[in-house]
C-alpha positions in Angstrom: -21.1 -93.3 62.6 -22.2 -95.7 65.3 -19.8 -98.6 65.9 -20.9 -102.2 65.9 -19.4 -103.8 69.0 -20.0 -106.6 71.5 -21.7 -105.4 74.7 -19.9 -106.3 77.9 -21.6 -108.2 80.8 -20.9 -105.1 83.0 -22.7 -102.8 80.5 -25.6 -105.3 80.1 -26.0 -105.4 83.9 -26.1 -101.6 83.9 -28.7 -101.6 81.2 -30.9 -104.0 83.3 -30.5 -101.7 86.3 -31.4 -98.7 84.1 -34.5 -100.6 82.9 -35.6 -101.0 86.6 -34.9 -97.3 87.2 -37.0 -96.3 84.2 -39.9 -98.6 85.3 -39.9 -96.8 88.6 -39.2 -93.2 87.5 -40.1 -92.5 83.9 -43.3 -91.0 82.6 -44.7 -93.3 79.8 -45.5 -90.5 77.4 -42.3 -88.5 77.9 -40.3 -91.7 77.6 -42.0 -92.6 74.3 -41.2 -89.1 72.9 -37.6 -89.5 74.0 -37.3 -92.9 72.4 -38.8 -91.6 69.1 -36.6 -88.5 69.0 -33.5 -90.6 69.6 -34.6 -93.3 67.1 -35.1 -90.6 64.4 -31.8 -89.0 65.2 -29.7 -92.1 64.9 -31.6 -94.0 62.2 -31.5 -90.9 59.9 -27.8 -91.7 59.2 -27.3 -95.3 60.3 -26.8 -97.7 57.4 -28.2 -101.0 58.6 -26.6 -102.9 55.7 -23.2 -102.4 57.4 -24.4 -104.2 60.5 -27.3 -106.7 59.9 -26.8 -108.1 63.5 -30.6 -108.4 63.7 -30.6 -110.7 60.7 -27.7 -112.7 61.9 -28.6 -113.0 65.6 -32.4 -112.7 65.8 -33.2 -114.1 62.4 -36.6 -113.5 60.8 -40.2 -114.3 61.7 -43.3 -113.9 59.5 -46.9 -115.0 59.3 -48.5 -117.1 56.6 -49.6 -114.1 54.6 -46.0 -112.6 54.6 -44.5 -116.0 53.5 -46.9 -116.1 50.6 -46.3 -112.5 49.7 -42.5 -113.0 49.7 -42.8 -116.1 47.5 -45.0 -114.2 45.1 -42.8 -111.2 45.0 -39.6 -113.2 44.5 -40.9 -116.3 42.7 -39.8 -118.6 45.6 -41.5 -122.0 46.0 -43.8 -121.7 49.0 -43.5 -125.4 50.0 -39.7 -125.3 49.7 -39.6 -122.2 51.9 -42.0 -123.6 54.5 -40.7 -127.2 54.6 -36.9 -126.7 54.2 -35.9 -123.2 55.2 -38.4 -121.8 57.7 -39.7 -123.5 60.9 -43.2 -123.2 62.0 -43.7 -122.1 65.6 -46.9 -120.9 67.2 -48.4 -119.9 63.9 -45.4 -118.0 62.7 -42.5 -119.0 60.4 -39.0 -118.4 61.8 -35.4 -118.9 60.8 -32.1 -118.1 62.6 -30.1 -116.7 61.0 -32.2 -115.0 58.4 -32.0 -117.1 55.2 -32.5 -114.0 53.1 -29.2 -112.4 54.0 -26.6 -112.5 51.2 -22.9 -113.0 51.9 -22.4 -109.3 51.1 -24.9 -108.3 53.9 -27.6 -107.4 51.4 -31.2 -108.5 51.9 -32.7 -110.7 49.2 -36.2 -109.6 50.1 -35.7 -105.9 50.7 -38.7 -104.9 48.6 -41.1 -107.3 50.5 -40.0 -107.3 54.1 -42.1 -108.9 56.8 -43.5 -106.6 59.5 -40.9 -107.7 62.1 -38.0 -106.6 59.8 -39.7 -103.3 59.0 -40.4 -102.4 62.6 -37.2 -103.6 64.3 -35.9 -102.4 66.8 -39.3 -100.9 67.8 -37.7 -97.9 69.5 -40.1 -95.5 67.6 -43.2 -97.3 68.8 -45.4 -96.3 71.8 -45.5 -97.9 75.2 -41.8 -98.5 75.4 -42.0 -98.4 79.2 -43.8 -101.8 79.0 -41.2 -103.3 76.6 -38.0 -102.2 78.3 -36.9 -105.8 78.7 -37.0 -106.3 74.9 -35.2 -102.9 74.5 -32.3 -104.1 76.8 -32.1 -107.4 75.0 -32.0 -105.5 71.6 -29.2 -103.3 72.9 -27.0 -106.5 72.6 -27.9 -106.8 69.0 -28.5 -103.3 67.6 -25.8 -100.6 68.0 -28.5 -97.9 67.6 -30.5 -99.3 70.5 -27.3 -99.4 72.6 -26.7 -95.7 71.7 -30.3 -94.7 72.5 -30.0 -96.3 76.0 -26.7 -94.6 76.6 -28.3 -91.2 75.7 -31.3 -91.9 77.9 -29.0 -92.6 80.8 -27.5 -89.1 80.4 -31.0 -87.6 80.1 -32.1 -89.3 83.3 -28.8 -88.7 85.1 -28.5 -92.4 85.7 -25.2 -93.5 87.3 
């Protein structure tokens, strides 16, 4: 089981140095395969409902279509959601923390998740070499991303 814990400033600085190291030394395709392999390894058994840091810290963002889909799926009032719960920003609707997270850490919209929720933390996507800044920031939120970076440091003999 991966423990949910606060990342130290020292560890965060190390992760930023590792990001720079990867930018200068990693092969894009190999790194993508490594990320995907580690993503699959850890998310196979990780229960996100025990954590939900992404919902609490990052919140939720969705486009107009997703808002309408969620409202239709759960019989929410579109205007209530758009005007009183979500904020519009650059064509997306956002909320911090996620208003769909119940007190028991369950998701109220689990059957109709927006793309950002489905794809987070993006460690199984291609072109990770070009999104390492996001990966490092996500290591502060997601214990699986933290563990993936720690494993990659071992693979790359990073000290």
